C-alpha positions in Angstrom: -78.6 33.0 -65.7 -75.7 30.8 -64.7 -77.5 27.6 -64.0 -78.9 26.7 -67.5 -77.8 23.3 -68.8 -78.4 24.2 -72.4 -75.5 26.7 -72.4 -73.0 23.8 -72.0 -73.9 22.6 -75.4 -72.8 25.8 -77.1 -69.1 24.9 -76.7 -69.3 21.3 -77.8 -68.6 20.4 -81.4 -71.2 18.7 -83.5 -69.1 15.6 -83.5 -69.4 15.5 -79.7 -65.8 16.3 -78.7 -64.9 19.1 -76.4 -61.5 19.8 -78.0 -60.7 23.1 -79.5 -59.6 21.5 -82.7 -63.1 20.0 -83.2 -64.5 23.6 -83.6 -62.3 24.0 -86.7 -62.8 20.6 -88.2 -59.3 19.4 -87.3 -60.5 16.6 -84.9 -59.4 13.9 -87.3 -55.8 15.2 -87.1 -55.7 14.8 -83.3 -55.7 11.1 -83.6 -52.2 11.5 -85.1 -51.3 14.4 -82.9 -49.7 17.7 -83.8 -46.3 17.1 -85.4 -44.7 20.2 -83.8 -45.7 18.9 -80.3 -44.5 15.3 -80.8 -41.6 14.1 -78.6 -38.6 12.7 -80.4 -35.9 11.0 -78.2 -32.4 12.5 -78.5 -29.9 10.5 -80.6 -27.0 8.8 -79.0 -23.8 10.7 -79.6 -21.4 9.0 -82.0 -18.0 8.0 -80.7 -15.2 10.2 -81.9 -11.9 8.8 -83.0 -10.3 9.5 -79.5 -13.2 7.8 -77.7 -12.9 4.9 -80.0 -9.2 4.6 -79.4 -9.8 4.7 -75.6 -12.4 2.0 -75.8 -10.0 -0.2 -77.8 -7.2 0.4 -75.2 -5.9 -2.8 -73.8 -6.4 -3.3 -70.1 -2.7 -4.0 -69.8 -1.7 -0.6 -71.4 0.5 1.6 -69.2 -0.7 4.9 -67.8 1.2 8.0 -67.1 1.9 8.1 -63.4 4.0 11.2 -63.3 5.5 13.6 -66.0 8.0 16.4 -65.7 10.1 18.7 -67.9 13.9 18.1 -67.7 17.1 19.1 -69.3 18.5 15.9 -70.7 22.2 14.9 -71.2 23.4 11.8 -73.1 26.8 10.3 -72.3 28.8 9.8 -75.5 32.5 9.8 -76.2 33.5 10.3 -72.6 31.3 13.4 -72.0 27.7 14.4 -71.5 26.1 16.0 -74.6 23.1 18.2 -74.0 20.0 16.9 -75.7 17.8 19.9 -74.8 14.5 20.2 -72.9 12.6 16.9 -72.9 9.7 15.4 -71.1 10.3 12.6 -68.6 7.5 10.4 -67.6 7.0 7.3 -65.4 4.6 4.9 -67.1 3.1 2.0 -65.2 0.4 -0.6 -64.9 -0.4 -1.6 -61.4 -2.2 -4.8 -62.4 0.7 -6.2 -64.4 3.3 -4.5 -62.2 5.2 -3.2 -65.3 6.8 0.2 -65.1 8.9 2.3 -67.5 10.8 5.6 -67.5 10.3 7.4 -70.8 12.1 10.5 -72.2 10.2 12.1 -75.1 10.3 15.1 -77.3 6.5 15.1 -78.0 3.7 12.6 -77.5 4.5 10.9 -80.8 8.3 11.2 -80.5 9.9 9.1 -77.7 13.6 9.6 -77.3 14.5 6.7 -75.1 12.9 4.3 -72.6 14.1 2.3 -69.7 12.1 -0.6 -68.1 12.0 -0.3 -64.3 12.9 -3.6 -62.8 14.9 -5.0 -59.8 18.2 -4.4 -61.6 17.3 -0.8 -62.7 19.5 1.9 -61.1 18.3 5.5 -60.9 21.0 7.5 -59.1 20.0 10.8 -57.4 22.7 13.4 -57.4 23.3 16.9 -56.1 21.7 20.0 -57.7 18.5 18.3 -59.0 20.4 15.8 -61.2 19.6 12.1 -61.7 21.2 9.5 -63.9 20.1 6.1 -65.3 20.8 3.6 -68.1 18.2 3.1 -70.8 17.3 -0.3 -72.4 20.1 0.2 -74.9 22.6 0.6 -72.1 23.0 4.3 -72.9 23.8 6.6 -69.9 21.5 9.6 -69.4 21.6 12.4 -66.9 18.5 14.5 -66.1 18.4 17.9 -64.6 15.0 18.9 -63.0 13.8 22.5 -62.9 13.3 22.4 -59.1 14.2 20.3 -56.1 10.5 19.5 -55.6 10.1 18.2 -59.2 13.2 16.0 -58.7 12.0 14.7 -55.3 8.5 13.9 -56.6 9.9 12.2 -59.7 12.4 10.1 -57.7 9.7 9.0 -55.2 7.4 7.8 -58.0 
């Protein structure tokens, strides 16, 4: 009943293969494989414009070390004139040891910049105020929103 060897031949195809496809005459397709079951490697993602810009960055380009929101005042005609709320950032490159203080309205609109060097004076005052001269010898006063922000910025 279970031991007959001639029963094994019932499930073999006439071409001699034991594949299910050979029963339906599709054995010649198996040499190529089923297209729906073929593996295709994923494509490499393309670089976006921001990734391309980062890859083209110079190794000597400054990085943002610290940024804070401030109320800025520019000294003109014997008095400080309010310039509104600006961003203040310390930019630097540790490898080239070049540092800069930047006041900006937005990422594309810098207001002024001052190179930080041995002769750069950044004066800390009462009530979260700091003053400095920019590269055009213009006097600026900054008011930070909190004592912690002022302290962190001055330390950097």
